[in-house]
Legacy VTK file of the C-alpha trace (Angstrom):
# vtk DataFile Version 3.0
C-alpha trace
ASCII
DATASET POLYDATA
POINTS 102 float
-0.268 -0.467 0.316
2.082 3.472 -1.218
1.737 5.601 2.054
1.882 10.039 1.708
4.630 11.474 3.527
6.980 14.194 3.474
10.253 15.130 3.469
11.791 19.041 5.425
14.502 19.936 4.948
15.726 23.263 6.894
18.559 25.614 6.605
19.498 28.678 9.002
21.716 30.813 6.973
22.929 33.408 6.029
21.541 36.001 2.995
24.874 36.045 2.011
24.833 32.751 0.549
20.978 32.842 0.066
20.853 33.153 -3.804
23.609 31.473 -4.415
21.609 27.815 -2.322
18.554 28.958 -4.401
20.430 29.286 -7.585
22.016 25.925 -7.292
18.437 23.930 -5.562
17.175 25.349 -9.409
19.269 23.530 -11.315
18.742 20.608 -9.191
15.648 20.688 -9.171
14.235 18.750 -12.566
16.892 16.231 -11.363
15.064 15.526 -7.416
11.904 15.115 -10.001
13.208 11.554 -11.765
12.503 9.777 -8.141
10.851 6.885 -9.151
8.743 8.189 -5.628
8.757 11.793 -5.175
5.584 13.516 -6.265
6.550 16.709 -5.480
9.226 19.518 -4.650
8.869 22.430 -2.682
10.878 25.369 -2.044
10.084 28.436 0.163
12.208 30.870 1.276
12.092 32.432 5.324
9.384 35.466 4.740
11.133 37.488 7.397
14.039 35.602 8.034
15.755 36.197 4.827
18.918 33.160 5.242
16.496 30.941 5.634
15.911 27.929 3.730
12.939 24.948 3.442
12.767 22.484 1.030
9.913 20.233 1.452
10.056 16.585 -0.897
6.957 14.996 -1.222
6.680 10.826 -1.494
4.742 8.497 -2.568
5.873 4.889 -2.255
5.457 1.408 -0.205
7.950 2.044 2.520
8.447 5.525 4.107
12.257 6.207 5.195
11.476 7.968 9.016
15.059 9.086 9.287
14.893 10.646 5.201
15.738 9.453 1.705
18.691 9.037 0.756
18.221 12.441 -1.347
16.743 13.446 1.349
19.663 12.734 2.823
22.301 14.015 0.292
20.723 17.675 0.453
21.124 18.124 3.415
24.248 17.399 4.040
25.004 18.969 0.765
23.167 21.891 3.154
24.225 22.236 6.401
28.160 23.773 5.054
25.534 26.566 4.681
23.963 27.150 8.250
21.601 24.585 10.811
19.776 21.786 9.297
16.365 20.788 10.592
15.871 17.704 8.621
13.006 15.240 9.733
9.579 13.151 7.717
6.153 13.907 8.052
3.522 10.814 7.739
0.216 11.958 6.001
-3.104 11.409 8.002
-6.196 12.211 6.445
-4.679 12.634 3.426
-8.088 11.765 1.281
-10.357 12.864 4.104
-8.044 16.473 4.965
-9.277 20.253 3.909
-9.150 21.591 0.367
-9.564 24.568 -1.832
-8.339 22.535 -4.999
LINES 1 103
102 0 1 2 3 4 5 6 7 8 9 10 11 12 13 14 15 16 17 18 19 20 21 22 23 24 25 26 27 28 29 30 31 32 33 34 35 36 37 38 39 40 41 42 43 44 45 46 47 48 49 50 51 52 53 54 55 56 57 58 59 60 61 62 63 64 65 66 67 68 69 70 71 72 73 74 75 76 77 78 79 80 81 82 83 84 85 86 87 88 89 90 91 92 93 94 95 96 97 98 99 100 101
């Protein structure tokens, strides 16, 4: 049975390196989407903290990776050079009963 899960990688970095990091991420997004179980990739910057970045990897697979996917672990390791990382995996609940405006 396939399960939806979210892998979040948050970077608390500095503004000076953020432009370079975003450019690198944009180059990698297409290759990230080549992963067979990945559904969507989202990248956000913090509204107030200009050096902070959030990457959401949405997965749909038979077996969620509670410590992070190989891809997510590599990405987090790569981002570590730019600041502090918070890497977490979230499992979907009530996915078919959630509220949406779509």
